[in-house]
C-alpha positions in Angstrom: 23.2 -28.7 28.0 20.1 -27.8 25.7 18.2 -24.4 26.2 14.5 -24.2 26.7 13.4 -22.8 23.5 10.8 -20.1 24.2 7.2 -20.7 24.2 5.8 -20.6 20.4 3.2 -17.6 21.7 6.0 -15.6 22.6 7.9 -15.2 19.6 8.3 -12.6 17.6 6.7 -13.2 14.0 8.7 -11.0 13.1 12.0 -13.5 13.8 10.0 -16.1 11.4 10.4 -16.6 8.3 7.1 -18.2 7.5 5.5 -15.6 9.5 7.4 -12.1 8.8 5.2 -11.5 5.6 1.8 -12.0 7.6 0.2 -9.7 9.6 -0.2 -11.0 13.5 -3.8 -10.5 14.9 -3.3 -7.3 16.3 -1.8 -5.5 13.3 -5.0 -7.0 11.1 -7.3 -5.0 14.0 -5.5 -1.8 13.9 -5.4 -2.1 9.5 -9.1 -3.2 9.8 -9.8 -0.3 12.6 -7.8 2.6 10.6 -9.2 1.8 7.6 -12.8 2.1 8.7 -11.7 5.1 10.3 -10.6 6.5 6.4 -14.1 5.0 4.9 -16.7 5.9 7.0 -14.7 9.7 6.8 -14.2 9.3 2.8 -17.9 8.0 2.8 -19.5 11.1 3.6 -17.1 13.0 1.2 -17.3 11.7 -1.5 -21.1 11.3 -1.9 -21.4 14.6 -2.2 -19.2 15.0 -5.3 -21.6 13.6 -7.5 -24.4 15.5 -6.3 -23.1 18.5 -4.4 -22.9 21.2 -7.5 -27.1 20.2 -8.5 -28.0 21.0 -4.9 -26.5 23.8 -4.2 -28.1 25.8 -6.7 -30.8 25.3 -4.2 -29.2 27.5 -2.1 -29.0 31.8 -2.2 -26.3 32.4 -5.0 -26.1 28.8 -5.9 -26.5 30.0 -9.1 -22.9 31.5 -9.0 -20.7 28.5 -10.5 -17.5 30.0 -8.4 -18.8 30.5 -5.3 -20.2 27.2 -5.6 -16.8 26.0 -6.3 -15.5 27.5 -3.8 -18.0 26.0 -1.0 -16.5 22.8 -2.8 -13.1 23.4 -3.1 -12.8 25.2 0.0 -11.9 21.6 1.8 -9.4 20.8 0.2 -8.0 23.9 0.8 -8.4 23.6 5.0 -6.7 20.1 4.7 -3.7 21.0 2.8 -3.2 24.0 5.6 -3.6 22.1 9.0 -2.2 18.8 8.0 1.4 19.6 8.9 0.5 21.2 12.3 -2.3 18.2 13.3 1.0 15.8 11.8 3.3 17.4 13.7 1.1 17.8 17.2 0.6 13.8 16.7 3.8 13.2 17.0 3.7 15.4 20.6 0.8 14.8 22.1 -0.2 11.6 20.7 -2.0 10.2 17.5 -5.7 8.8 18.9 -6.3 12.6 20.9 -5.7 13.9 17.8 -7.8 11.4 15.5 -10.7 12.3 18.0 -10.4 15.7 18.2 -10.4 16.0 13.9 -13.2 13.2 13.7 -15.2 16.2 16.0 -14.6 19.0 14.0 -15.5 17.1 11.4 -18.8 16.3 12.7 -19.3 19.8 13.7 -18.8 21.4 9.9 -21.4 18.6 9.0 -23.9 19.6 11.4 -22.7 23.2 10.3 -23.4 22.7 6.8 -27.1 20.5 7.1 -28.3 23.3 9.0 -26.9 26.1 6.7 -29.7 28.2 4.8 -27.0 30.3 3.0 -24.2 29.1 0.2 -21.8 31.5 2.6 -22.6 29.0 5.9 -22.5 25.8 3.6 -18.9 26.9 2.5 -18.2 27.7 6.3 -19.0 24.3 7.5 -17.4 22.8 4.4 -13.9 24.8 6.0 -14.8 23.5 9.4 -15.2 19.5 8.0 -11.7 20.1 5.8 -10.1 21.4 9.5 -10.2 17.6 10.8 -7.4 16.9 8.7 -6.7 13.8 10.1 -5.1 11.4 7.5 -0.9 12.1 8.4 -2.6 11.6 12.0 -3.9 7.7 11.1 -0.9 7.1 8.9 1.3 7.2 11.1 -0.9 5.5 13.5 -0.7 2.8 11.4 2.9 2.9 10.6 3.3 3.0 14.5 1.6 -0.3 14.5 2.5 -2.1 12.1 5.9 -3.6 11.1 8.0 -2.3 7.3 7.5 -6.6 6.8 3.3 -5.9 6.6 3.3 -2.4 6.1 2.4 -1.7 2.1 -0.1 -4.6 3.0 -1.7 -2.4 5.5 -1.8 0.9 3.4 -3.3 -0.8 0.4 -6.2 -1.9 3.0 -7.0 1.9 3.6 -6.1 2.3 -0.5 -8.8 0.1 -1.0 -11.2 1.3 1.6 -10.6 4.9 -0.2 -11.5 3.5 -3.7 -14.5 1.3 -3.0 -16.0 4.1 -0.8 -15.5 6.2 -3.7 -17.1 3.9 -6.3 -19.9 3.1 -4.1 -20.6 6.9 -3.4 -20.8 7.3 -7.1 -23.4 4.7 -7.1 -25.5 5.3 -3.7 -25.5 9.1 -3.9 -28.1 10.2 -6.6 -30.8 8.0 -4.9 -29.2 8.8 -0.9 -29.9 13.0 -2.3 -33.2 12.2 -3.8 -34.6 10.6 -0.3 -33.3 13.0 2.3 -31.5 16.0 0.1 -28.6 17.6 0.9 -28.3 18.6 4.3 -29.7 15.3 5.1 -26.0 13.8 2.8 -24.7 16.3 5.6 -26.0 15.0 8.3 -25.1 11.5 7.9 -21.6 12.2 7.1 -21.6 13.7 11.0 -23.2 10.5 11.9 -20.8 8.4 10.4 -18.1 11.1 12.0 -19.3 9.8 15.0 -19.3 5.8 14.5 -15.3 6.7 13.5 -14.6 7.9 16.9 -16.7 5.1 18.4 -14.0 2.7 16.6 -10.6 5.0 17.5 -12.1 4.4 21.1 -13.2 1.3 21.5 -11.3 -0.9 18.4 -7.9 0.8 17.4 -5.0 -1.1 19.6 -3.6 1.2 22.1 -0.8 3.3 20.2 3.0 3.3 21.1 4.1 5.6 24.2 5.3 9.3 22.9 9.0 9.9 22.1 10.9 12.6 24.4 10.8 15.9 23.0 14.6 15.9 22.8 14.0 12.9 20.1 11.8 14.5 17.7 13.0 15.3 14.7 12.0 18.9 13.1 9.9 20.2 10.3 13.2 21.3 8.7 14.6 18.3 9.0 11.4 16.5 6.9 11.4 19.3 4.0 15.3 19.0 3.5 15.2 14.6 3.0 15.5 14.5 -0.7 13.8 10.5 -0.7 10.7 12.4 0.9 10.8 15.0 -1.6 10.5 13.0 -4.4 7.5 11.1 -2.9 5.9 14.1 -1.8 6.7 15.6 -5.7 5.0 12.1 -6.7 1.9 12.1 -4.5 1.4 15.9 -5.5 1.2 14.7 -9.3 -0.7 11.0 -9.0 -3.9 12.9 -7.5 -3.2 16.4 -9.8 -3.8 13.8 -12.3 -6.3 12.3 -10.8 -8.3 15.3 -10.6 -8.0 16.2 -13.5 -9.0 12.7 -15.0 -12.4 13.3 -13.2 -12.9 16.6 -14.9 -13.0 15.5 -18.5 -14.2 11.7 -17.6 -18.0 11.5 -17.5 -18.1 13.4 -20.8 -16.0 10.8 -22.4 -18.4 8.0 -21.3 -21.3 10.3 -22.1 -19.6 10.1 -25.6 -19.5 6.6 -25.6 -23.4 6.2 -25.3 -23.3 5.3 -21.2 -26.2 7.3 -19.8 -24.5 9.1 -16.6 -26.5 7.1 -14.3 -24.3 4.1 -14.9 -20.7 5.7 -14.7 -20.5 4.8 -11.6 -20.8 1.0 -11.8 -18.1 1.2 -14.3 -15.6 3.2 -11.8 -16.6 -0.1 -9.0 -15.9 -2.7 -11.6 -12.8 -1.2 -12.5 -11.6 -0.5 -9.1 -12.4 -4.3 -8.5 -10.7 -5.5 -10.9 -7.5 -3.2 -10.3 -7.1 -4.6 -6.6 -7.8 -7.9 -7.8 -4.4 -7.7 -9.9 -2.4 -5.5 -7.2 -3.5 -7.9 -4.3 -2.1 -10.8 -6.6 1.4 -9.0 -8.1 2.3 -6.0 -5.4 3.2 -7.7 -2.2 4.8 -10.8 -3.9 6.7 -8.7 -5.9 7.9 -6.7 -2.8 8.9 -9.4 -1.0 11.0 -10.5 -3.5 12.8 -7.2 -3.9 10.8 -5.6 -6.9 9.4 -2.3 -5.3 11.4 0.2 -6.9 10.6 -2.0 -10.2 6.7 -2.6 -9.3 6.9 1.6 -8.1 7.9 2.9 -11.5 6.3 0.2 -13.3 2.8 2.1 -11.8 3.8 5.5 -13.1 4.1 4.1 -16.5 0.8 2.3 -16.0 -1.3 5.6 -15.5 1.2 7.5 -18.6 0.0 4.7 -20.8 -3.9 4.8 -19.5 -3.7 8.9 -20.2 -2.4 8.4 -23.8 -5.0 5.5 -24.0 -7.6 8.6 -23.3 -6.2 11.4 -25.6 -6.0 8.3 -27.9 -10.3 7.7 -27.5 -10.6 11.6 -27.0 -10.0 12.1 -30.7 -12.2 9.2 -31.2 -15.3 11.5 -30.6 -17.4 7.9 -30.2 -14.7 6.1 -28.3 -15.8 2.6 -28.1 -17.1 1.2 -24.2 -15.0 -1.5 -23.7 -11.4 0.4 -24.8 -12.6 3.4 -21.9 -13.2 0.6 -19.7 -9.6 -1.3 -19.8 -8.0 2.3 -19.9 -9.9 3.2 -16.5 -8.7 -0.9 -15.4 -5.6 0.3 -15.9 -5.1 3.5 -14.7 -6.6 1.9 -11.8 -3.5 -0.7 -11.2 -1.3 2.3 -11.2 -3.5 4.2 -9.1 -4.1 2.0 -6.2 -0.4 0.7 -6.4 0.7 3.8 -5.4 -1.4 4.6 -3.1 -0.6 1.6 -1.4 3.5 1.6 -1.9 4.2 6.1 -0.9 2.9 6.2 2.6 4.5 3.0 3.3 7.8 4.4 1.9 7.1 7.4 3.4 6.6 5.8 7.0 10.1 3.8 6.4 12.2 6.4 5.5 11.0 8.7 8.3 12.0 7.8 11.4 9.3 7.0 14.5 10.1 10.6 15.9 8.7 12.5 12.8 6.3 10.0 11.1 3.7 12.3 11.6 5.3 15.4 10.8 6.6 13.5 7.4 2.8 12.2 6.8 2.1 15.8 7.4 3.9 17.2 4.7 2.9 14.5 2.4 -0.8 14.7 3.0 -0.4 18.5 2.2 1.4 17.7 -1.3 -2.2 15.2 -1.7 -4.4 17.5 -0.9 -2.8 20.2 -2.9 -2.6 18.3 -5.8 -6.8 17.7 -5.3 -6.4 21.4 -6.0 -4.6 22.3 -8.8 -5.6 19.0 -10.2 -9.2 20.2 -10.2 -8.6 23.9 -11.2 -6.1 23.5 -13.9 -8.3 20.5 -15.1 -11.2 22.8 -15.4 -8.7 25.4 -17.4 -7.1 22.8 -19.8 -10.6 21.7 -20.7 -12.1 25.5 -21.4 -8.8 25.8 -23.4 -7.7 22.7 -25.6 -10.5 20.2 -24.6 -10.6 16.7 -23.7 -8.2 15.8 -25.5 -6.1 18.5 -24.7 -6.4 17.6 -21.5 -5.4 14.3 -21.3 -2.1 14.7 -23.3 -1.5 17.9 -20.8 -1.8 14.3 -18.3 0.1 12.8 -20.0 2.9 14.9 -20.1 2.9 15.4 -17.0 3.0 11.7 -15.7 6.0 11.1 -18.1 7.8 13.8 -16.1 7.4 12.3 -13.0 8.0 8.6 -14.1 11.8 10.8 -15.8 12.4 12.3 -11.8 11.3 8.9 -10.1 13.2 7.1 -12.5 16.7 9.0 -10.6 15.8 7.8 -7.1 18.0 6.1 -5.1 17.2 2.0 -4.2 14.1 1.7 -2.2 14.5 0.3 1.7 13.7 -3.2 2.4 11.1 -4.5 4.3 11.8 -7.4 7.1 11.8 -10.4 4.1 14.1 -9.0 2.8 16.6 -8.1 4.8 15.9 -11.1 6.4 16.7 -13.0 3.0 20.4 -11.0 1.9 21.5 -12.1 5.4 20.7 -15.6 5.4 22.5 -15.4 1.8 25.3 -14.1 3.0 25.4 -16.8 6.0 25.0 -19.5 3.2 28.1 -17.7 1.2 30.2 -18.1 4.3 29.4 -21.6 5.1 
């Protein structure tokens, strides 16, 4: 006697081969909302980058490059110090609580910086902004609310939001600071943080229940996992190279004859074109089991772009079209790794240790920013632009060598289902 089938609306999408690689409505909502939180927060930060050093000279002590650099860079230092504690706190007390608290602290720091009468107060405001280190909690919540079959796609949405806000900020920052000043930009960052808090409260779906204390993994377990260690080392190198790139790239574009006010448009077009390529290839190749090849290929593209920039720097006046092409290649690799690496961390770490694992990951990311900026400036001063890009090429090739020996990457649900179906077909 046949049994009644379950209603279509109660079936698990992960059980359907057609839907397994598609996001459900709650997954789309969670991905869009959490990407928006990243975008709102990062837009406020990125708007400061192209104008901060120019505007800081209006503060007492702003003529000291070291103090200005400290005021700008201390954000990354406090981020690095607090990513792991806040990531672990999100494992214990819940993701949303930590995200809300971090956004509130970020807003307070923004208001302190907006009010700051001296460079010291401005530095304190930047440190408070960085203390709202929520990247690990947001990424862990996104992993909690998505299946592994669609997690790379969800992480890619976050990467898209960050890359687009970065490119847009380079276009928007000069006219905005001319209209409202540096203090006005900090007020805007506070407003964006409060808007992010509203998104967390009203738009982000409810988070899964917390696991009991006994089920949570220790930080030591996370640190000793060699698979996670490779990814942590990778994100450190990725962002060290990225920050070193931005130390020298504006000067290279000027040498190519492009005025500074138009640099943002080159970045924006390169980012958009790279995302088009990534979207067309990454997810299809991942579903077919080629994620490891894509991962290594992305590192290779970054190395190729750095090598091309080194050669371009030796030309004296490089063609603008060549620089645009190299930026396009760089962003294909960078965006692919930005989407795949946190997705892999969330797969390798159990649900009980995602906050801790992503806390370590984001700490190494922040340290990469810090080291890349400092080392990039030092290399530029010692060896010039071509020496800086040659060092970046060598570092990326070292990363490729270390990543080459990584074990097989964890399969997503569609890959596991395909393997199971193939085994069944073989038996029958």
